[in-house]
C-alpha positions as CSV (number, residue, x, y, z in Angstrom):
1,M,-25.3,40.3,8.7
2,S,-21.6,40.3,9.6
3,G,-20.3,43.3,11.6
4,Y,-17.2,43.4,9.4
5,T,-16.7,46.1,6.9
6,M,-17.4,45.3,3.3
7,E,-14.4,47.3,2.0
8,P,-11.3,45.4,0.8
9,A,-8.8,44.7,3.7
10,M,-5.6,46.7,3.8
11,P,-2.4,44.7,3.9
12,M,-0.8,44.7,7.4
13,E,2.9,44.2,8.3
14,I,3.6,41.6,11.0
15,S,6.2,43.1,13.2
16,P,9.4,41.2,14.2
17,R,8.2,41.8,17.8
18,V,5.3,39.5,17.0
19,L,7.2,37.1,14.8
20,P,10.9,37.3,15.8
21,P,13.6,36.2,13.3
22,S,15.5,33.0,13.8
23,D,19.1,32.1,13.2
24,Q,18.2,28.6,12.1
25,W,15.1,27.0,10.7
26,S,14.2,23.7,12.3
27,P,10.8,22.5,11.0
28,A,10.0,18.8,10.7
29,L,8.8,17.7,7.2
30,A,5.8,15.3,7.3
31,V,5.7,13.3,4.1
32,Q,2.6,11.4,3.1
33,A,3.2,8.0,1.5
34,P,1.8,8.0,-2.1
35,V,-1.3,5.9,-2.5
36,C,-3.2,4.6,-5.5
37,R,-6.7,3.0,-5.2
38,F,-8.9,1.3,-7.7
39,E,-12.6,0.5,-7.4
40,N,-14.3,-2.4,-9.1
41,F,-10.9,-4.0,-9.6
42,L,-12.0,-7.5,-10.6
43,G,-15.6,-6.8,-11.4
44,A,-18.7,-8.1,-9.5
45,E,-18.7,-11.6,-11.0
46,R,-15.0,-12.4,-10.4
47,A,-15.0,-10.7,-7.0
48,A,-18.0,-12.8,-5.8
49,A,-16.4,-16.0,-7.0
50,L,-13.1,-15.2,-5.2
51,L,-15.0,-14.4,-2.0
52,E,-16.8,-17.7,-2.1
53,Y,-13.5,-19.5,-2.7
54,A,-12.0,-17.8,0.3
55,I,-14.9,-18.8,2.5
56,S,-14.8,-22.4,1.2
57,R,-11.2,-22.8,2.3
58,E,-11.8,-22.0,5.9
59,D,-10.1,-25.1,7.1
60,D,-6.9,-24.3,5.2
61,F,-6.2,-21.0,6.8
62,T,-3.5,-20.8,9.6
63,A,-2.6,-18.1,12.1
64,G,-0.6,-15.3,10.5
65,T,2.9,-14.6,11.7
66,V,5.5,-11.8,11.9
67,L,9.2,-11.8,11.4
68,D,11.6,-10.2,14.0
69,P,14.0,-8.2,11.9
70,L,16.9,-8.6,14.3
71,T,16.7,-12.3,15.3
72,G,14.8,-13.6,12.3
73,Q,12.5,-15.5,14.6
74,V,8.9,-16.0,13.6
75,S,6.1,-15.1,16.1
76,R,2.5,-13.8,16.3
77,K,3.3,-10.7,18.3
78,G,1.2,-7.7,17.3
79,R,-0.9,-9.7,14.8
80,D,-4.2,-11.6,15.0
81,S,-5.3,-12.8,11.6
82,L,-5.6,-15.9,9.5
83,V,-3.6,-16.5,6.3
84,L,-3.6,-18.8,3.3
85,P,-0.8,-18.5,0.7
86,V,-2.2,-18.5,-2.8
87,T,-1.3,-17.9,-6.5
88,S,-3.5,-16.9,-9.3
89,E,-2.7,-16.3,-13.0
90,V,-5.8,-14.2,-13.5
91,F,-5.0,-11.9,-10.4
92,S,-1.4,-11.6,-11.5
93,A,-2.5,-10.6,-15.0
94,H,-4.8,-7.9,-13.5
95,L,-1.9,-6.6,-11.4
96,A,0.4,-6.5,-14.4
97,D,-2.2,-4.6,-16.5
98,C,-2.7,-1.9,-13.9
99,L,0.9,-1.4,-12.8
100,P,1.9,1.1,-15.5
101,P,-0.7,3.7,-14.3
102,V,0.0,2.8,-10.6
103,Q,3.7,3.5,-11.1
104,E,2.8,6.8,-12.8
105,V,0.6,7.9,-10.0
106,L,3.0,6.8,-7.2
107,G,6.1,8.2,-8.9
108,H,7.7,4.8,-9.1
109,R,10.3,4.0,-11.7
110,S,11.8,0.5,-10.9
111,A,11.1,-2.7,-12.7
112,L,8.5,-5.0,-11.1
113,T,8.8,-8.6,-12.0
114,R,7.4,-10.8,-9.2
115,S,4.9,-11.0,-6.4
116,L,4.0,-12.8,-3.2
117,T,0.3,-13.2,-2.3
118,V,-1.7,-14.4,0.7
119,L,-5.4,-14.5,1.5
120,T,-6.1,-13.1,4.9
121,A,-9.1,-13.1,7.2
122,H,-9.7,-10.8,10.1
123,G,-12.5,-11.7,12.6
124,E,-13.4,-10.6,16.1
125,G,-10.4,-8.7,17.4
126,G,-8.4,-9.2,14.2
127,H,-5.6,-6.7,13.8
128,F,-2.0,-6.1,12.6
129,G,0.0,-3.6,14.6
130,I,2.2,-0.8,13.0
131,H,4.8,-2.3,10.7
132,T,6.4,-2.1,7.3
133,D,6.5,-4.9,4.6
134,A,10.3,-4.9,4.6
135,S,10.4,-8.6,5.6
136,R,8.5,-9.5,2.4
137,V,10.8,-7.9,-0.2
138,R,14.5,-7.8,-1.1
139,D,14.7,-4.0,-1.5
140,V,12.1,-1.9,0.4
141,R,13.1,1.2,-1.6
142,T,11.5,-0.1,-4.8
143,A,8.8,-2.5,-3.8
144,L,5.0,-2.0,-3.7
145,S,2.4,-3.4,-1.3
146,A,-1.2,-4.0,-2.6
147,V,-4.3,-4.9,-0.6
148,Y,-7.4,-6.1,-2.3
149,Y,-10.6,-6.2,-0.2
150,L,-13.4,-8.7,-0.2
151,H,-16.5,-9.0,2.1
152,R,-20.1,-10.0,2.0
153,T,-22.8,-7.4,1.5
154,P,-24.1,-6.2,3.9
155,R,-20.8,-6.1,5.6
156,G,-20.6,-8.6,8.5
157,F,-17.7,-6.9,10.3
158,G,-16.8,-3.6,11.7
159,G,-13.4,-1.8,11.9
160,G,-10.5,-3.3,10.0
161,Q,-9.4,-0.1,8.3
162,L,-5.9,0.4,7.0
163,R,-4.0,3.2,8.6
164,L,-1.1,4.5,6.4
165,Y,1.3,6.6,8.5
166,D,3.2,9.6,7.3
167,T,7.0,9.9,7.6
168,V,8.7,12.7,9.5
169,V,12.0,14.0,8.2
170,H,13.9,16.1,10.8
171,D,17.6,16.8,11.3
172,G,18.6,14.5,8.5
173,R,16.7,11.5,9.9
174,A,13.4,9.9,8.9
175,R,10.9,8.2,11.3
176,P,7.2,7.2,11.3
177,A,4.9,10.1,12.2
178,E,1.8,10.0,14.5
179,S,-0.4,11.2,11.7
180,Y,-2.0,8.9,9.2
181,R,-4.6,8.4,6.5
182,T,-7.4,5.8,6.7
183,V,-8.4,3.5,3.9
184,E,-11.8,1.8,4.3
185,P,-11.9,-2.0,3.4
186,E,-14.5,-1.7,0.6
187,H,-15.4,-4.8,-1.4
188,D,-13.7,-5.2,-4.8
189,T,-11.3,-2.3,-4.2
190,I,-7.5,-2.5,-4.2
191,V,-4.9,0.0,-2.8
192,F,-1.3,0.3,-3.7
193,F,1.4,2.0,-1.6
194,P,5.2,1.7,-1.0
195,A,6.3,-1.4,0.9
196,G,8.4,0.9,3.1
197,A,5.5,2.8,4.5
198,F,4.5,2.2,8.1
199,H,0.9,1.0,8.3
200,E,-1.5,-1.0,10.4
201,V,-4.8,-2.8,10.4
202,V,-7.0,-1.5,13.2
203,P,-9.0,-4.1,15.2
204,S,-12.1,-5.5,13.7
205,T,-15.3,-6.9,15.1
206,C,-17.4,-9.7,13.8
207,P,-20.7,-9.9,15.8
208,S,-22.0,-13.1,14.2
209,G,-18.7,-15.0,14.8
210,R,-19.1,-16.7,11.4
211,F,-16.0,-17.1,9.2
212,A,-18.0,-15.9,6.1
213,D,-18.7,-12.5,7.7
214,Q,-15.0,-11.7,8.3
215,R,-12.9,-9.1,6.5
216,F,-11.0,-10.8,3.7
217,T,-8.1,-9.5,1.6
218,L,-5.7,-10.6,-1.1
219,T,-2.4,-9.0,0.2
220,T,0.4,-8.9,-2.4
221,W,4.0,-7.7,-2.3
222,I,5.4,-6.7,-5.7
223,S,9.1,-6.3,-6.3
224,N,11.9,-6.9,-8.8
225,G,13.3,-9.7,-6.6
226,E,16.7,-8.1,-6.3
227,S,18.4,-5.2,-4.6
228,A,18.2,-2.0,-6.6
229,A,21.7,-0.8,-5.4
230,G,23.6,0.6,-8.3
231,Q,20.8,0.1,-10.8
232,P,20.1,3.0,-13.0
233,D,16.4,2.8,-12.3
234,G,16.8,2.8,-8.5
235,H,15.4,5.7,-6.5
236,G,17.5,8.5,-5.2
237,P,16.6,11.0,-2.5
238,G,12.9,11.8,-2.2
239,V,9.7,10.3,-0.9
240,W,10.6,6.7,-1.6
241,Q,14.1,7.0,-0.1
242,W,12.7,8.8,3.0
243,L,10.2,6.0,3.5
244,A,12.9,3.4,3.1
245,D,15.2,5.2,5.6
246,A,12.4,5.3,8.2
247,A,11.7,1.5,7.6
248,E,15.4,0.6,7.9
249,G,15.0,-0.8,11.4
250,T,12.3,-3.2,10.3
251,R,14.3,-4.7,7.4
252,P,15.7,-8.2,8.1
253,L,19.4,-8.0,8.7
254,H,19.9,-11.2,6.7
255,D,18.2,-12.5,3.6
256,V,15.2,-14.6,4.4
257,A,15.1,-18.0,2.8
258,Q,11.3,-18.1,2.5
259,D,8.3,-16.1,3.4
260,H,7.2,-16.6,7.0
261,D,3.6,-17.1,6.0
262,G,4.5,-19.6,3.3
263,A,3.8,-17.5,0.3
264,R,5.7,-18.5,-2.9
265,P,7.1,-15.9,-5.3
266,V,5.6,-16.0,-8.8
267,A,6.7,-14.1,-11.9
268,L,4.5,-11.3,-13.1
269,P,3.5,-11.4,-16.7
270,P,4.1,-8.4,-18.9
271,A,1.1,-6.1,-19.3
272,N,-1.2,-7.2,-22.1
273,P,-1.3,-4.5,-24.8
274,D,-5.0,-5.3,-25.4
275,T,-6.1,-5.1,-21.7
276,R,-3.4,-2.8,-20.2
277,L,-5.0,-0.1,-18.1
278,R,-4.1,3.5,-19.2
279,L,-4.8,6.7,-17.5
280,P,-6.7,9.4,-19.5
281,V,-4.4,12.0,-21.0
282,P,-5.0,15.5,-19.3
283,K,-6.2,18.2,-21.6
284,G,-3.4,20.2,-23.2
285,T,-0.9,17.3,-22.9
286,P,1.0,16.9,-26.2
287,R,0.0,13.5,-27.7
288,T,2.6,10.9,-28.3
289,A,2.3,8.0,-30.6
290,E,1.0,5.9,-27.7
291,H,-1.7,8.5,-26.9
292,R,-3.0,9.0,-30.5
293,R,-6.1,7.1,-31.4
294,P,-5.8,4.8,-34.4
295,P,-7.5,6.2,-37.6
296,L,-11.1,5.1,-38.2
297,T,-11.6,2.6,-41.0
């Protein structure tokens, strides 16, 4: 039994001697990057086929690179992974069909018309240090990053989690925070987040040393291919702009002629009305024509 009284507590006044007043507030706002995650994204059969395809192309992977935002020079500093640029009509169609609810969840309003995609493999010691995806897109304020995970079961690697860092807004300036959320690399799941968010892939282990046991992803950058400056659907002040402000130092000073890993931009198809993914309508929400079920015949 607790030694506390069972009677309701009386409200107490906290004296200014305990909590002195301040002439000016100076807290730092820590903003979490919005995240949207789907399980069973491609389904067991397609996911298994894609994994076996990635494993079969072992000899075609090359060392992943990074782009220095100031000099434009390509290097491998802070990154240890293998990459293979790819395109897929089926994967692009799945992206297009799920983007409407993704944008609704993330509070994203801009048009998304194209994507860049690479297969990646992380083995023993594989990692990617803290960075943004500003070098992959024309306008980091409006672009999305998506990471789709693949691996054998049981999992042949350890580590490899995605850390998605918060953004601190203080004294009118935005910067990456020390706090973060962790996303586990679960097979056949995909996670979407703003391309301007700071993130990293923590080091992985692969005890067997076999390529087939590594951590695989399809990593995609989705954008409208143009700068959103002056566009009516561009983002104003808010989470997306704060993320972009913090990422400004990682954005290339000059337009990059081509992706440093060799990925080729492809147009995203429109969402298929028959397969487009829709979120369930919360109870009590007025139904629009789109939400109403067709009459039974």
